SEKELO-882830 format. One line per 8 residues: number of its first residue (from 1); their letters; for each residue x, y, z of C-alpha. Coordinates in nm, 3 decimals. Layout:
NUM = a = X/Y/Z  ...
***
This chain:
1 = mgkqakpk = 2.744/2.483/13.733  2.717/2.848/13.828  2.770/3.040/14.118  2.902/2.871/14.377  2.846/2.965/14.726  3.009/3.181/14.891  3.282/3.018/15.124  3.203/3.045/15.542
9 = gfqshwld = 3.408/3.256/15.723  3.558/3.465/15.410  3.368/3.832/15.354  3.332/4.002/15.022  3.363/4.289/15.226  3.760/4.217/15.301  3.816/4.222/14.946  3.607/4.567/14.898
17 = aelerlkr = 3.838/4.689/15.131  4.151/4.578/14.974  4.062/4.724/14.633  3.974/5.040/14.827  4.305/5.032/14.997  4.479/4.943/14.619  4.277/5.291/14.502  4.411/5.496/14.779
25 = itglgfel = 4.762/5.370/14.766  4.804/5.402/14.417  4.586/5.672/14.329  4.413/5.490/14.049  4.112/5.287/13.937  3.875/5.475/14.169  3.581/5.407/13.900  3.645/5.045/13.954
33 = klawepap = 3.358/4.820/14.143  3.408/4.500/14.294  3.202/4.158/14.196  3.336/3.901/14.364  3.135/3.590/14.207  3.328/3.264/14.292  3.310/2.997/13.979  3.588/2.714/14.054
41 = dkalsgev = 3.473/2.587/13.684  3.597/2.914/13.544  3.900/2.925/13.341  3.977/3.268/13.462  4.035/3.330/13.820  3.947/3.711/13.728  3.925/3.983/13.494  3.786/4.340/13.440
49 = kndtlfvy = 3.489/4.401/13.198  3.403/4.785/13.182  3.449/4.941/13.538  3.369/4.605/13.731  3.657/4.390/13.865  3.530/4.037/13.882  3.688/3.783/14.137  3.591/3.412/14.053
57 = dangrkaf = 3.837/3.246/14.308  3.667/3.067/14.612  3.921/3.016/14.799  4.023/3.362/15.027  4.352/3.429/15.007  4.365/3.306/14.621  4.074/3.580/14.584  4.303/3.841/14.713
65 = etlrhefl = 4.603/3.776/14.500  4.344/3.762/14.165  4.196/4.104/14.316  4.556/4.248/14.340  4.670/4.106/14.000  4.368/4.171/13.817  4.409/4.570/13.958  4.794/4.629/13.881
73 = dycisqai = 4.725/4.460/13.491  4.403/4.723/13.478  4.625/5.032/13.587  4.895/4.898/13.366  4.675/4.825/13.062  4.553/5.241/13.120  4.911/5.292/13.022  4.950/5.161/12.683
81 = qpykevtn = 4.546/5.183/12.610  4.646/5.510/12.361  4.863/5.292/12.182  4.600/5.045/12.129  4.367/5.300/11.997  4.623/5.451/11.759  4.729/5.117/11.618  4.379/5.050/11.613
89 = rlilmind = 4.299/5.338/11.387  4.581/5.298/11.165  4.494/4.922/11.097  4.136/5.050/11.014  4.346/5.315/10.749  4.541/5.031/10.620  4.278/4.841/10.560  4.048/5.068/10.384
97 = dahrrker = 4.335/5.183/10.138  4.452/4.820/10.044  4.056/4.756/9.980  4.062/5.034/9.757  4.364/4.928/9.622  4.243/4.572/9.519  3.893/4.716/9.357  4.105/4.930/9.124
105 = ivealakl = 4.305/4.625/8.999  3.999/4.395/9.008  3.800/4.654/8.770  4.097/4.626/8.568  4.080/4.307/8.518  3.761/4.297/8.466  3.773/4.576/8.204  4.069/4.387/8.054
113 = lgadt = 3.894/3.993/8.006  3.611/4.206/7.886  3.823/4.366/7.583  3.758/4.212/7.232  4.109/4.110/7.101
***
């Protein structure tokens, strides 16, 4: 397991150049850095963590495809990020309200059970 040696004949600067080309063409993703870490035993071909686009494919052609896929996925995800944030805040508010309601019911039931009949 662990990192595999990078394939001979394929240079990571080609992936760097492709990422820079994608940034220029789209005007997006300028904050992204590239990390090419071939790992054929990894379940993922690539992913973006924080501001780093990881490519795990060892094969050069596949690495290019993964780079493009992950770049586009990242850009599209930026468009829906505000909806995710609002949805998460709404879920927190609903959870807080549901917890307060549950606590009121538990307190009422506890009083009921403790009442003399």
